[in-house]
C-alpha positions as CSV (number, residue, x, y, z in Angstrom):
1,M,-137.1,155.8,75.0
2,V,-137.9,152.8,72.9
3,L,-137.5,155.0,69.8
4,A,-133.9,156.1,70.8
5,L,-133.0,152.5,71.6
6,L,-134.2,151.3,68.1
7,S,-132.2,154.1,66.6
8,T,-129.0,153.0,68.2
9,V,-129.5,149.3,67.3
10,V,-130.1,150.4,63.5
11,L,-127.0,152.7,63.6
12,G,-124.8,149.9,65.0
13,V,-126.0,147.5,62.4
14,A,-125.4,150.0,59.7
15,A,-121.8,150.8,61.0
16,A,-121.0,147.1,61.3
17,F,-122.5,146.5,57.7
18,T,-120.5,149.3,56.2
19,S,-117.3,148.1,58.0
20,A,-117.7,144.7,56.7
21,I,-118.2,146.1,53.1
22,S,-115.1,148.3,53.5
23,L,-112.9,145.4,54.6
24,A,-114.2,143.2,51.8
25,A,-113.7,146.0,49.2
26,S,-110.0,145.8,48.8
27,T,-109.0,142.5,46.7
28,A,-106.1,141.4,44.8
29,T,-106.0,138.7,42.2
30,V,-102.8,136.7,42.4
31,L,-101.9,135.0,39.0
32,I,-99.5,131.8,39.7
33,M,-97.4,130.1,37.3
34,G,-95.6,126.8,37.4
35,G,-92.1,126.2,36.6
36,S,-90.7,123.8,34.0
37,G,-92.5,120.4,34.3
38,T,-95.4,122.1,36.1
39,P,-97.8,123.4,33.4
40,D,-100.8,123.5,35.9
41,P,-100.1,124.7,39.4
42,D,-103.3,123.4,40.5
43,A,-102.6,120.0,39.4
44,E,-99.3,119.8,41.7
45,P,-100.2,119.0,45.3
46,G,-99.1,121.6,47.8
47,Y,-97.7,124.0,45.0
48,V,-100.3,126.8,45.3
49,P,-100.7,126.6,49.0
50,N,-96.7,126.8,49.5
51,V,-96.7,129.6,47.1
52,M,-99.3,131.6,48.8
53,S,-97.6,130.9,52.5
54,Y,-93.9,131.4,51.5
55,Y,-94.1,134.4,49.0
56,I,-97.6,135.9,48.5
57,L,-98.8,136.4,52.1
58,T,-95.3,137.7,53.2
59,N,-94.3,140.1,50.3
60,T,-97.2,141.5,48.6
61,P,-100.4,143.6,49.5
62,C,-101.9,140.3,50.6
63,T,-99.8,140.9,54.0
64,D,-102.6,143.2,54.9
65,P,-105.4,141.2,56.4
66,T,-108.0,143.8,55.0
67,V,-107.1,142.7,51.4
68,Q,-108.9,139.7,50.0
69,C,-106.5,137.9,47.7
70,N,-107.9,135.4,45.1
71,P,-105.3,133.1,43.8
72,L,-105.6,131.9,40.2
73,A,-103.5,129.3,38.3
74,V,-102.3,130.2,34.9
75,V,-101.7,127.2,32.7
76,T,-98.5,127.4,30.4
77,P,-96.6,124.9,28.4
78,S,-93.8,124.7,31.0
79,E,-91.6,122.6,28.5
80,A,-88.2,122.3,27.5
81,W,-87.1,120.0,25.0
82,P,-85.7,117.4,25.5
83,L,-85.8,117.3,29.5
84,Y,-89.4,118.5,30.3
85,G,-91.9,117.1,27.9
86,G,-89.8,114.5,26.0
87,L,-88.8,114.6,22.4
88,S,-92.0,116.2,21.3
89,A,-91.9,119.0,23.6
90,L,-91.5,122.6,22.9
91,T,-88.1,124.0,23.0
92,W,-87.2,126.4,26.0
93,Q,-87.7,129.4,23.8
94,D,-91.0,128.3,22.1
95,S,-92.5,127.5,25.7
96,V,-91.5,130.9,27.2
97,N,-93.0,132.8,24.2
98,E,-96.3,130.8,24.4
99,G,-96.4,131.3,28.1
100,V,-95.9,134.8,27.8
101,E,-99.0,134.9,25.6
102,D,-101.1,132.6,28.1
103,L,-100.3,135.1,31.0
104,D,-101.0,138.1,29.0
105,A,-104.4,136.7,28.3
106,E,-105.2,136.7,32.0
107,V,-103.6,140.0,32.7
108,Q,-105.0,142.3,30.1
109,P,-108.7,142.0,31.1
110,R,-107.7,143.2,34.6
111,L,-105.9,146.2,33.7
112,A,-108.8,148.5,33.1
113,T,-110.0,148.1,36.9
114,L,-106.4,148.4,38.5
115,S,-106.8,150.6,41.6
116,A,-105.7,150.7,45.3
117,D,-108.9,148.5,45.9
118,N,-108.2,146.1,42.9
119,Q,-104.6,145.1,42.6
120,L,-102.8,142.4,40.6
121,V,-99.9,140.3,41.8
122,I,-98.0,138.0,39.5
123,F,-95.9,135.0,40.7
124,G,-93.4,133.3,38.3
125,Y,-90.9,130.5,39.0
126,S,-87.9,129.3,37.0
127,Q,-89.3,129.3,33.6
128,S,-92.2,131.2,34.2
129,A,-89.9,133.8,35.9
130,A,-88.7,134.4,32.3
131,I,-92.2,134.6,31.2
132,A,-92.9,137.2,33.9
133,S,-89.9,139.2,33.0
134,I,-91.0,139.5,29.3
135,E,-94.6,140.6,30.5
136,K,-93.1,143.2,33.1
137,Q,-91.5,144.8,30.3
138,R,-94.6,144.7,28.2
139,L,-96.8,146.6,31.0
140,A,-94.1,148.9,31.6
141,E,-94.6,150.2,28.2
142,Q,-98.2,149.9,28.3
143,L,-99.4,151.3,31.5
144,T,-98.8,154.8,33.4
145,P,-96.7,155.0,36.4
146,E,-99.9,155.5,38.5
147,Q,-101.4,152.2,37.2
148,Q,-98.1,150.2,37.5
149,A,-98.2,151.1,41.2
150,F,-101.0,148.4,41.6
151,V,-99.2,145.6,39.9
152,K,-96.7,143.6,42.1
153,W,-94.3,141.0,41.2
154,D,-93.1,137.9,42.9
155,I,-90.5,136.0,41.1
156,I,-88.3,133.1,42.6
157,G,-85.6,130.9,41.0
158,N,-85.3,133.6,38.5
159,V,-83.4,132.6,35.4
160,S,-83.6,136.3,34.3
161,R,-82.2,137.5,37.5
162,P,-79.6,140.3,36.0
163,N,-76.7,139.1,38.1
164,G,-76.9,135.3,38.6
165,G,-79.6,134.3,36.2
166,L,-78.5,132.3,33.1
167,N,-80.1,135.0,31.0
168,G,-78.1,137.3,32.4
169,R,-74.8,135.4,32.5
170,L,-75.2,134.1,28.8
171,P,-77.1,136.8,27.0
172,L,-77.5,134.6,23.7
173,T,-79.6,131.6,22.9
174,L,-77.7,128.2,22.0
175,P,-79.1,126.5,18.9
176,I,-81.2,123.4,19.0
177,V,-82.3,123.3,22.7
178,E,-82.8,127.1,22.2
179,F,-81.8,127.9,26.0
180,P,-81.3,130.3,27.5
181,Y,-83.7,132.6,26.2
182,G,-85.0,136.0,27.1
183,P,-84.2,139.4,28.4
184,V,-83.1,140.0,32.3
185,T,-86.0,141.3,34.4
186,P,-86.4,145.1,34.1
187,T,-86.0,147.2,37.3
188,N,-86.6,150.7,35.9
189,T,-90.4,150.5,36.5
190,S,-92.9,151.7,39.0
191,M,-94.0,148.0,39.8
192,E,-92.6,146.7,43.0
193,T,-90.8,143.4,42.6
194,D,-89.5,140.8,44.9
195,D,-86.8,138.4,43.4
196,I,-86.0,135.5,45.7
197,A,-83.2,133.0,45.1
198,L,-81.2,130.3,46.8
199,K,-77.4,130.7,46.6
200,W,-75.7,128.2,44.2
201,D,-78.6,127.5,42.0
202,I,-77.4,127.3,38.5
203,I,-80.6,128.7,37.2
204,A,-80.8,131.8,39.4
205,D,-77.2,132.3,40.9
206,A,-74.7,130.7,38.5
207,P,-71.1,131.3,39.0
208,L,-69.6,134.6,37.7
209,V,-66.3,132.7,36.6
210,V,-67.4,130.0,34.0
211,T,-64.0,128.5,34.2
212,N,-63.9,127.6,37.7
213,P,-64.6,123.7,37.9
214,L,-65.5,123.5,41.6
215,A,-67.9,126.5,41.5
216,M,-69.6,125.3,38.5
217,F,-69.8,121.6,39.8
218,N,-71.4,122.9,42.9
219,A,-73.9,125.0,41.0
220,L,-75.1,122.2,38.7
221,I,-75.6,120.0,41.9
222,G,-78.0,122.7,43.0
223,G,-79.7,123.0,39.7
224,P,-83.0,121.4,38.5
225,G,-83.6,117.6,38.5
226,L,-81.9,116.5,41.5
227,G,-84.2,118.3,44.2
228,I,-81.4,119.8,46.4
229,V,-81.8,123.4,45.7
230,H,-83.6,124.7,42.5
231,G,-86.4,122.1,42.9
232,T,-87.4,123.2,46.5
233,Y,-88.5,126.7,46.3
234,P,-92.3,126.3,46.2
235,N,-93.0,122.5,46.4
236,P,-90.4,121.0,48.5
237,E,-89.1,117.8,47.4
238,G,-86.1,115.5,47.2
239,N,-83.8,114.2,50.1
240,S,-82.0,117.3,51.4
241,P,-80.3,116.4,54.7
242,T,-82.0,118.6,57.4
243,G,-85.0,120.0,56.1
244,L,-87.1,121.1,52.7
245,V,-86.3,124.5,51.1
246,G,-82.7,124.6,50.5
247,G,-82.2,122.2,53.3
248,W,-84.2,124.6,55.9
249,T,-87.2,123.4,57.6
250,Q,-90.7,124.8,56.6
251,E,-90.7,126.7,59.9
252,Q,-87.3,128.2,59.3
253,W,-88.0,129.1,55.8
254,Q,-91.4,130.8,56.6
255,A,-89.6,132.8,59.2
256,I,-86.9,133.9,56.9
257,M,-89.6,134.8,54.3
258,D,-91.6,136.7,56.9
259,N,-88.7,138.8,57.9
260,P,-85.8,138.8,55.5
261,E,-84.1,142.1,56.6
262,G,-84.2,140.9,60.3
263,Y,-82.4,137.5,59.4
264,A,-80.0,139.3,57.2
265,A,-78.9,141.5,60.2
266,T,-78.2,138.6,62.4
267,N,-77.2,136.2,59.8
268,P,-75.1,138.1,57.0
269,D,-73.4,135.0,55.7
270,I,-76.8,133.1,55.1
271,V,-79.3,135.9,54.2
272,N,-78.6,138.9,52.0
273,V,-81.2,141.6,50.9
274,Q,-80.6,144.2,48.4
275,Q,-82.8,146.9,47.0
276,Y,-82.0,147.9,43.4
277,N,-84.6,150.2,41.8
278,D,-88.0,148.7,42.0
279,T,-86.8,145.3,42.9
280,R,-85.8,143.9,46.4
281,Y,-83.4,141.1,46.0
282,I,-83.3,138.2,48.7
283,T,-80.8,135.7,48.5
284,V,-80.4,132.9,51.1
285,A,-77.7,130.4,51.1
286,P,-78.8,126.6,51.4
287,R,-78.2,124.9,54.8
288,V,-75.6,122.6,53.2
289,L,-73.4,123.2,50.2
290,P,-74.9,121.4,47.2
291,M,-72.0,119.5,46.2
292,L,-71.7,118.0,49.7
293,V,-75.3,116.9,49.9
294,P,-74.7,113.5,48.6
295,L,-72.1,112.8,51.6
296,H,-75.0,113.5,54.1
297,M,-77.3,111.1,52.1
298,I,-74.7,108.3,52.5
299,G,-74.0,108.7,56.1
300,L,-70.8,110.7,55.6
301,G,-72.2,114.0,57.0
302,F,-69.2,114.6,59.5
303,V,-66.8,114.4,56.6
304,A,-68.9,117.2,54.9
305,D,-69.1,119.2,57.7
306,L,-65.2,119.2,58.4
307,F,-64.7,120.4,54.8
308,E,-67.5,122.8,54.2
309,P,-66.3,126.0,55.6
310,A,-63.2,126.0,53.5
311,L,-65.0,124.9,50.3
312,R,-67.5,127.8,50.8
313,D,-64.7,130.4,50.9
314,I,-63.0,128.7,47.8
315,I,-66.2,128.9,45.8
316,E,-67.5,132.2,47.0
317,Q,-64.1,134.0,46.7
318,T,-62.8,132.5,43.4
319,G,-66.3,131.8,41.5
320,Y,-68.5,134.9,42.6
321,D,-68.2,138.5,43.2
322,R,-70.8,139.4,45.7
323,S,-70.0,143.1,45.7
324,I,-71.7,143.4,42.3
325,P,-75.6,144.2,42.8
326,Y,-77.9,141.4,41.7
327,G,-79.6,144.1,39.7
328,Q,-76.8,144.8,37.6
329,P,-76.6,142.7,34.6
330,T,-73.5,140.6,34.7
331,T,-72.2,138.1,32.1
332,F,-69.9,135.2,32.6
333,R,-66.1,135.9,33.1
334,L,-63.2,133.8,32.2
335,I,-60.6,135.0,34.8
336,P,-61.2,135.0,38.4
337,I,-60.3,138.1,40.4
338,F,-59.6,137.5,44.0
339,N,-57.4,138.4,46.9
340,P,-55.0,135.3,47.5
341,I,-53.7,136.6,50.9
342,K,-57.3,136.9,52.2
343,L,-58.4,133.5,50.9
344,A,-55.3,132.0,52.6
345,V,-56.0,133.5,55.9
346,D,-59.8,132.5,55.6
347,L,-58.7,128.8,55.0
348,I,-56.3,128.8,58.0
349,Q,-59.5,130.1,60.1
350,D,-61.7,127.5,58.4
351,I,-59.8,124.7,60.0
352,P,-61.0,124.9,63.5
353,E,-64.4,126.0,62.3
354,G,-64.7,122.7,60.1
355,I,-63.7,120.7,63.2
356,Q,-66.3,122.5,65.4
357,Q,-68.9,121.9,62.9
358,A,-68.1,118.2,62.3
359,L,-68.1,117.8,66.2
360,N,-71.4,119.6,66.5
361,G,-73.1,117.6,63.6
362,G,-73.5,120.5,61.3
363,P,-73.5,124.2,60.7
364,P,-74.3,126.7,63.6
365,P,-78.1,127.3,63.9
366,L,-79.9,130.1,62.3
367,N,-79.8,133.2,64.6
368,P,-83.2,134.7,65.3
369,P,-83.9,138.4,64.6
370,E,-82.8,140.7,67.5
371,T,-85.8,142.2,69.0
372,L,-85.0,145.6,71.3
373,T,-87.3,145.7,74.3
374,M,-87.5,148.2,77.0
375,S,-86.0,146.0,79.5
376,T,-83.1,145.1,77.1
377,L,-82.7,148.8,76.4
378,A,-82.5,149.4,80.2
379,R,-79.9,146.9,80.7
380,T,-77.9,148.0,77.7
381,Q,-78.0,151.6,79.1
382,E,-76.8,150.2,82.5
383,T,-73.7,148.6,81.0
384,T,-73.0,151.0,78.3
385,E,-70.1,153.5,78.7
386,P,-70.1,156.9,77.3
387,T,-67.0,156.3,75.1
388,V,-66.2,157.9,71.8
389,E,-64.6,155.9,69.1
390,P,-64.1,157.8,66.1
391,D,-62.2,155.0,64.2
392,S,-64.4,152.4,65.2
393,T,-65.1,149.8,62.3
394,E,-68.5,148.9,63.4
395,P,-71.2,149.1,60.8
396,P,-73.2,152.3,60.7
397,E,-76.2,150.7,62.1
398,N,-74.4,149.6,65.1
399,K,-72.8,153.0,65.5
400,R,-76.3,154.7,65.4
401,S,-77.6,152.2,67.9
402,A,-74.8,152.6,70.4
403,H,-74.8,156.5,70.1
404,K,-78.5,156.6,70.8
405,L,-78.0,154.5,73.9
406,T,-74.9,156.5,75.1
407,V,-77.0,159.6,74.5
408,V,-79.8,158.5,76.6
409,K,-77.6,157.7,79.6
410,D,-75.3,160.7,79.4
411,T,-78.3,163.0,79.1
412,T,-79.5,161.4,82.3
413,S,-76.3,161.9,84.0
414,A,-76.0,165.4,82.8
415,V,-79.5,166.3,84.0
416,E,-78.7,164.8,87.4
417,Q,-75.5,166.8,87.4
418,T,-77.0,169.9,86.4
419,T,-79.8,169.6,89.1
420,A,-77.2,168.9,91.7
421,V,-75.3,172.1,90.7
422,T,-78.4,174.1,90.4
423,E,-79.6,173.4,94.1
424,A,-76.3,173.9,95.4
425,K,-75.5,177.0,93.6
426,P,-77.8,179.4,95.5
427,E,-76.3,178.7,98.9
428,S,-72.9,178.9,97.8
429,V,-73.4,182.2,96.0
430,T,-75.0,183.4,99.2
431,D,-72.2,182.2,101.5
432,E,-69.7,184.0,99.1
433,K,-71.8,187.2,99.3
434,Q,-72.0,187.1,102.9
435,A,-68.4,186.8,103.2
436,D,-67.6,189.4,100.8
437,E,-70.1,191.8,102.8
438,T,-68.3,190.8,106.1
439,K,-64.9,191.4,104.5
440,A,-66.1,194.7,103.5
441,D,-67.5,195.7,106.7
442,G,-64.2,194.6,108.3
443,N,-62.1,196.9,106.0
444,T,-64.4,199.6,106.6
445,V,-63.9,199.2,110.5
446,D,-60.0,198.8,110.1
447,K,-60.2,202.0,107.9
448,K,-62.1,203.9,110.6
449,V,-59.8,202.7,113.3
450,D,-56.7,203.7,111.3
451,T,-58.3,207.1,110.7
452,K,-58.8,207.6,114.3
453,K,-55.4,206.5,115.4
454,A,-54.0,209.0,112.7
455,S,-56.0,211.6,113.9
456,D,-55.1,211.0,117.6
457,K,-51.5,210.8,116.9
458,K,-51.8,214.2,115.0
459,K,-53.4,215.8,117.9
460,A,-50.8,214.5,120.2
461,D,-48.2,215.5,118.1
462,K,-49.5,219.1,117.8
463,K,-50.2,219.2,121.7
464,K,-46.6,218.1,122.3
465,A,-45.3,220.6,119.9
466,D,-47.3,223.4,121.4
467,K,-46.0,222.2,124.8
468,K,-42.3,222.3,123.6
469,K,-42.9,225.7,122.1
470,A,-44.3,227.0,125.5
471,D,-41.5,225.6,127.6
472,K,-39.0,227.2,125.1
473,K,-40.6,230.6,125.5
474,V,-40.4,230.2,129.3
475,D,-36.6,229.5,129.3
476,N,-36.2,232.5,127.0
477,E,-37.9,234.7,129.5
478,K,-36.1,233.2,132.4
479,K,-32.7,234.1,130.6
480,A,-33.7,237.5,129.9
481,E,-34.4,238.4,133.7
482,P,-30.8,238.2,134.9
483,D,-29.9,240.8,132.1
484,T,-32.6,243.3,133.3
485,N,-31.4,243.0,137.0
486,D,-27.9,243.6,136.1
487,A,-28.8,246.8,134.1
488,D,-31.0,248.0,136.9
489,S,-28.0,247.6,139.4
490,D,-25.7,249.6,136.9
491,T,-28.2,252.5,136.7
492,A,-28.5,252.6,140.5
493,A,-24.8,252.8,141.0
494,A,-24.5,255.5,138.5
């Protein structure tokens, strides 16, 4: 008894120990680089924790609680003469090239041990996103597809974003400042990548039409140095009117990063998610149009709110082409291509929207993702009519959902109807059968009666004919008797 108890305890301890070892066996090293002006991420208060919270723990293997993630700051020059580092600073190009070597020095020793239990995550922001793009191309040429599967990239404010980043918009390097520089981020690898950008950020979301002054001015206000858009990704700063990252509060931004697809479904004008080869592009509009942020700062927010809907439409329709995938390299254009009729109609609709926004004190609130519960499903089934609309313009997702709900309801009705018919059918069949049998019996009786009547009539007719024949015979005999008597009289007289 005691031996059995001890054996049970030993086995339990061994199982717990083995489980603990297995849980801690999966690890991921997270290499984190800073942007221009942030050579050492660890030296910037809040930088690494915000990067881990917003971007790493939500979009990488670190999302799995069984994976132990170890952040490691990678020091790079992060200079750009003359803006970052002063007159003695490296140019953008030289700073990027040195940064690539610094990153590669941390990456190479870890490649030999890559596996499902030992993965690598690389994070880049702004200038270090250009560094990451070059290193990604190197690893794509160096590693097998099987090895690449254990490397994950997280890039924000990406200057090398194929459609929107300045390295893609202007694929040449300006002399003296040596900016921009670097290839666009490759997408034809086996390494999963998340590319996250705020709209109207001149670094990651530059206007397509370079000759559009309104769109260019708006994007420049959203660029680095002012702390309105580009400077707010990892370490919120500046005086944005309603929050921190792009004007969103930390809670709102965290929620969007936790579930970008869900927010894209309920807020399509704010959040956009695209998949292009190995890269998922997440693009989020700031809470306030960058060019209008100064009005909020001086207490004229109601004026900004009044004109913002119209300005958004003008900038978006004449300065950008959102139909082009973010993964498709796209350079600047000189001539805008847009639909003036659509723009005119939208501007008319923007008038009441702007008035409402000014009265409400800002844009509409962010809609949370919809969650379909069983009670919601039941209510929907109760109110959904089984209609068919082949010409409906609803998105395919809505059509599928509506179709499923309709099928559920119709199937239930059909089952009920079928059951009712099935239950009623035997009685009906029996009654009909009995009626048919009764009718058949009636027909038989009628037939017998008719036959009997016909037979009786035939017998009566025959009897009548025989009687008539007998009467005729009697009459003939009576007629013959006088003739005989006369003959006898004549004989006697003779």
